[in-house]
N, C-alpha and C positions, 0 to 999 in steps of 0.2 A: 504494500500500500504506500509506504514511504517511497519506494523507487517511483511508482506511478505518478505521486504529487511532485516529486522532484522533476520529472520529464515534463508534466504538464506546465509547472512554473517556469521552466527553461524555454518551452515554446511560447508562452505568453511574453517573456522578455524579448525572445528572438523577433516575435511579431511586433512589438513595440519599436525595436530598433529599426526594422526594415521599414515601418512606417515613417520613422523620422527620416531615414535616408531619402525615402521617396519624396517626402516633403521639401527637403533640402534641395533635391534634384529639379522638382517642380519649381521651385523659386527662382533657381538658377535659370531655368529655360524661360520662365516668364520674364525675367529681367534682362534677358540677353536679346537684342535685336534680331530678329529673323534674317538670315542671310548676311549679318554684318555689313549694313549699308555702308557704302563710300569706304570700304576697306582699302587702303592705299596699294595693297597686294592682291586684292580680290580680281579675279579675272572673270566672275559671273555678270550678269546683267546689272546687279545691284552694286558691284565693286566700283573702285575709283582708278583702278590701274592705268586705264586709258588716259585719263587726265593727268597722272603723275608723268606717264611717258611722254606726253606732249610738253608739259612743263620743263622736263629736263631737257628735251630736244632744243628747246627754245633758250636753253642756258640757264635756267632756274635751277638752283641747288635746293632740292627737296630733302627735308629731314623729318623722319616720321617717330612719333612718340605715341606711347598708349597709356602713359601715367602723368599726372600733373607734376611729378617729382622730376621727371625727365624733361618736361617742358620748362620748369623753373630753372634747371641747370643750363639748358641750352639758351634761354633768354638772358641769363646772368653773363655769358660769355660774350655774347654781341646782340645789342638790341637795334640800332640803325640798320637801315636798308634791309629790313626784315619784315615779311608778312606772315601773319599767323592765322590759321584756319581751323575753326572747329568743324570737322566735317560731319560728325555724327554726334548728336547732343543727347542721344538717349541714355547714355550712362555719365552724364555730366552733372555731378551733384552741385549744389549751390555753394558749398564750401570751396569746391574745386574751381568753380567759375570766378568767385571772388579772389581766390589766389591768382589765377590767370590774368585778371584784370589788373591787380597790383604789380605782376611781374611785367606785363606788356605795356607799361605806361610809354616806353620810348620806342616802339615799333612804328613803322609806316602806316600800317593799316591791320586791323584785326577783322576777320570774317567769320561770321558765325551762321551756320545753316539750320534752320527751323528750330530756334530756341522756344522755350516756353516763357511765359510771364515770370515766373519764379527765377529762371536763369537770367532773364533780363534786369530783374531786380539786382540780382548779385552782381552783374556787370554795369550796374547804375546806369542803365539805359532806360529812360522814362517812356515806356511804350508797352503796349498790351498786345499779347498773342492770341488770336482767334482763329479756330479751324474752319476750314472751307467745306470739307466732306469729301472732296474729290480733286484730283490734279487737273489743274486747267491750264489753258494757254493764255498769257495776257502780253499786250504789246506796251512798250516803254514809252512814257511821256516826260522824259528827263533826259539830261546830258550832264552826267557827272564824272566823266572820264572812263571809268570802266564800263558804263552803260551810255550807249548812244541813243538819241531820239529815233524811236521807230523800232528798237530792237524787239524780238518776240522771244520770250522764255516760255517753255513747255515743262510742265510739272509742277507748279505753284500749288501747294497743298495747304498752306497756312498764310494768313493774312496779319497784317500789324497796323495799330492805330496809335500815332504818338499821343503822349499825354499832353496836359495843358502846359507843364513847365517845361517841355522841350522846345529848345531855339534852334533855328536854322537847320532843322531836320529836313531833308529832301527825300521825298516820296517817289519811288518808281514803280511802274507796274500797277497803277490803281485798279481796283476792282470796282466796277460800276454796276449799278443795278437799275433797269428801267422799269417803269410802271407798267400796269397792265395793258394800257392803251399805246405803249410804245414810246411815251413821252419821258425824255431824260429828266425832266424838271417837276414831275408828278409826285404824289404822295409815295413815300417809301423809295423813291429814287435817288439816285447821286452815288458818291463815291463812299465805300465801305471799307476802308482800310488799303493797304498797299501790299505788294508781294515782296517789295524791297525798300528797306529804310537806310540812308546814308546819314550817321551822326558825326559831327566834326568832333575834333578832339578837344577834351576838356580836362581839368586838373584830376578828374576821377577815371578817365579812360581814354585810350588813343582814338584815332579815326576808327570808327565802328561801322561795319556794313552788316545789315541783317537780312538775309535772304530766306524766304519761307518756301524753300525747295530743297529737299535732300536728293530725290530721284532725278531731278533736272540735270545733275552734273554726274549722274552715274555712267558706266560703261553702255547701258542699254538706250540712253537718251541723249547722250552728249552730243551726238553728231546731227540731232535735228534742229531745225530752225537757227536761231542765234545762239544757243546753249554754249556751244564750244567757245565762241568769241568772248561772251560775256564771262565764263569761267577763266579763260587765259588772262583778260584784262583785271580780274578781281584779284586773282592769285599770283599772276606773273608780273606785277608791277614792281618788286624789289628782286635783287639778285638772290636772295635767301628766302625760302618758304618753310615755315615750322608747320607741319602738319600733324595736328593733335586729334587722335582717334581714343577717347576715354574708354578706358577699361571698366569693368563692373566694380573694381575696388575704388574707382573714383566717385562712386555714388555715396559713400559713407565718409568721405574725407570731410573733415569738420573745419578746414580752412583756417582763418585767422581773423581778428577783428571782431567787428560786430555781427559778421554774417555767420549763419549756422548751416550745417548740413541737412539733408532731407530727413534724416533718422535723429531722433532724440539721444542726447549724450549717454543717457542711463540704459540705452537698450542693449548694448553689446555687454556692459557688466551684468546685467540682469540676466541674460541668455547664458553667460558663463556660470553665474551662480547655480541657476536651473539645471544646467548640465552636469555640475559637480553634486548637486542635490540627487539627481537621478542615478548617477554612478554609485554614490554612497548607499542609495535605497536598493541598488541591485547587488551590491556586495552583502549589504545585511539580510535582505529577504532571500537571496540566491545562494546562500553559503551552504556548503556539502555537509550533510550528516555524518556523524561519526559512527563507528561500530556499535552493535547493539550491547548493553550491559546487562549482564545478569544480575537481578535482585534477589535476595533471599525471601521465601515466602513466609507470611506470618505464622503458619501452622504447617506440620508434616502430615500428609495425607498417605497412609499406607496403600499399597498396590491391591491388597486383599479387599479393603474397602471399597475401592473404585470397581473392582470386579462384581462384587456383591451388589452394589448398587446398580451396576448395568444388567445384572441379571434380574433384579426386582423389576426393572423397567420393561425387560423383555416379557416376564410373566404377567405384568400388568396389562401389557398390549397383546398378549396371547399370541405373540410372534415366535412361534417354536420353529419354524424354517430357518430364520435368522439365527437363533440361538444355536440350533444344530450346525449351521454352517461355521458359526465362529468356534464351536468345540472341535469340528474335523479340521479346521484349518490350523488351529493351535496344534493339536495332534501331529499333524503331517509335518508342520515346520520343526517340532521337536525331534520327531523320528529321523527327518532328513539330517539334522545336525548331528544325532547319535549314530546314525549308519553311515555317515560321511558322503552323503549324497548333495549333488549341486542344486541350487535352487532352480535353474532352468530345466532339471530333468522333468520328462512327462510324469503324469499321474500313475500310468501303468508301470512305467519303470521304478517308481516308489513302491507300489503295491507289491511287485514282484520282490523287491529288496525286503519288505516287511514280512511277506510270507515266508522268505527263506530264513529270516532272523527268528520268526516265531512259531515256524513249522505248520501253519495254517495255509489252506489253499488260497490261491491268488483271488479266485471269484468271492471268497467269503471275506478277505480283506477289502476288496473293491466294494462290496455291498456296503461294508461298515464305515469306509472312509468317503465314499461317494455315491452312496444308495439314496433312495427316496427319502424325504424329510418326515420326522415322526408326526403322527396326527393327534396324539394327546400327551399328556404331561407324563404318564407311565411309560409310553415309548421314549419320550426324551430323557428320561432317568435312566432307562435301559441303555440307551446309546451312550449315554456319559460314562456308565459303569464299564461297558464294553470297550469303549475307546481307551479307559484308564487301564484295564486288564491288557489290552494290546500293548500299550506303552511298557508295562511292567515285564512282558514276556519277551520283548524285542531287545535283542543283544546284537553287538556288532559281530557280523559273520567272520 
């Protein structure tokens, strides 16, 4: 019973551990962008290897990093004549964004693709990000150097509205909505944000360009419309390009200063404490049991008392066949030992040996040790006496 309980307890803990591992794997999968969009080494439709190759062919020194620590070290070596791009903001924590803003104050330009409102706040950009719902093609209505009047960009999936405190913000690729009757000035019509914002440098951030598209610069779309020209002008304006592809570890980077990460500071210590508690509980509740310890009984029960008590139970139940079978089996076991027979010998072999030792016919011995059960108490008593006589007359041949 103890063995079954121990195995059952072990199975429960194994199931709990398996569920924990599955939960961690699900969290990792859920927080990892599918296909790792704009991976500088990605050759699939969602990767950015084509853009990196074209930039390098045009003499731009492209340096790729997947952690905010690597970007920090690279920017401390050389700030001027450098452009920084955050190609995939899915894993950009607000703490990492704040650190990037501080370290990139001396660069020529910083380009961020599809940031959220929280990330914009960490970059000190007074703007709000709003989803569109589907990637659309929008024509430019500005001329800011990297973007010419009339350029067309495919793949805009997020729009941005500058805040009231933003000054000298240039909006490109405006998203306009017409009224039901086609009037551009009717109710609900007009501009509703833009696919690109260009913010001049301030004491809090460098020249900052916000683009509401990640897929527009990927391998599968870069050759359509003016996507390639816009990407080359935005990212190739300096001889050096720092390509920042945040890893999942940058989601929990607490950053510095007044900016905080996406996760509360107490979460990791709490998880560590819970994990230690589970380990201790597993060690305490799942400990192995030692060997069985014999304990002395409070009283000594003689064997004859047990035999007599069992006989009284058989008599009360009128179970003569069972009592006769017990008597016969006990006699056969004792005679086997006395005559030097093996336990695996057949009953006929035992009967022949008993007949040879007692001088009785084999058939008589077989009827005595394996005959029909007695029908009354007198027959049961006779059987017991006959078996006792048989044992007394049996001698080793």
